[in-house]
N, C-alpha and C positions, 0 to 999 in steps of 0.2 A: 164430461159429457160424452155419451156414446155417439158414434158417427153413423147417421142414417145412410143407407145405400140407395143409389139410384141406378136404374138400368141393369140391375143384377138379377139373375136367376140362380137358384141353387143348382150347381152342377151335379151330375150323376158321378158315381165313383169312376167311371170310365172317362168322363170329361174333366175330372179334377186335375189331371196332369196338364191338359191343354189349357185349362183355366188358370193354372199357376203361371203359365207363360204370359197371360194377359196382364198388362199393367193397369192398375187401378189409378184413377185420377182422384186427387184430393183437392176439392174446390171449396173455398170459403165464400159464402154468400151472406147477404144481409137481408133479413126479413124483419120488418117493423123496428129497424134500428139495432137489431141484435145479430151478431155473427154466428153462423152455423157452418161447421165443417162437414161437407158431404163427400163420402167415399163411394166411388162407383166406376163402372167401366164405360159409362156413357161419355160422350164428348163434353168437355168442360163448358163450352159455350151453350150446349143444350141444357146442362144443369143450371147455368146462370139464368137462362131464359125461363126455365121452370120456376126458379126462385123469384124472379122478377114478376111473373104472373101471379104467384101466390101472394107476394107482397102487395101487389096492386089490388087483388081481390080482398085481402084482409083490410087494407086501408079503406076500400069502398064500403065494406060492411061496417067498420067502425065509424066512418063519416055519416052513414045513413042512419045510425042509431048510436048516439053519443053515450048512452047509458050501458051499452054492452061492455062487458069485461073482455079482455083479449081472448080468454079461453072460450067464451061464448061466440065471439066472432070467428074463432078458428073452427069450432064445431059447425056453425052455420055455413062457413066457406067450404068445409069438407062435404057437407050435405049437398050444397049447390053443385060442386064439382062432380060428385057421385051421381047426382040427378042428370047432369049433362052427359056423363059417360054412359049411363044406362040408356038414355034416349038415343045416343049415337050407336050403341050396340044394337038396339032394336031396328034402327034405320039400316044398319049394315046387314043384319040378318034378313030383313025384308028385301034388300037389293040382291043378296045372294040367292034368295028364293026366287025372285023374278028372273034372274039370269038362268038358274037351273030350269025353271018352267019354260023359258024361251028356247032351250036346246032341243 
């Protein structure tokens, strides 16, 4: 299994030397009873919290419709999270605009 990365940005050529000094965390998380190894530069507790949130959201989707396959629950969960993210981005942009207008 390939290891998904969390909290990582691809470094520029200039940053690659500094990035190599950064130690990656390898964290094993459990989602829907399956272990996943996550490799990233984010704090391990942060990664565990992300996984716990994903697990809870997937379980909620599966419990709300018992006919859903796991893959369908995963897609619906991704769509819901992306919807939340887009709404938060719009709110953020509006707040930035209001702050700029107030100056």
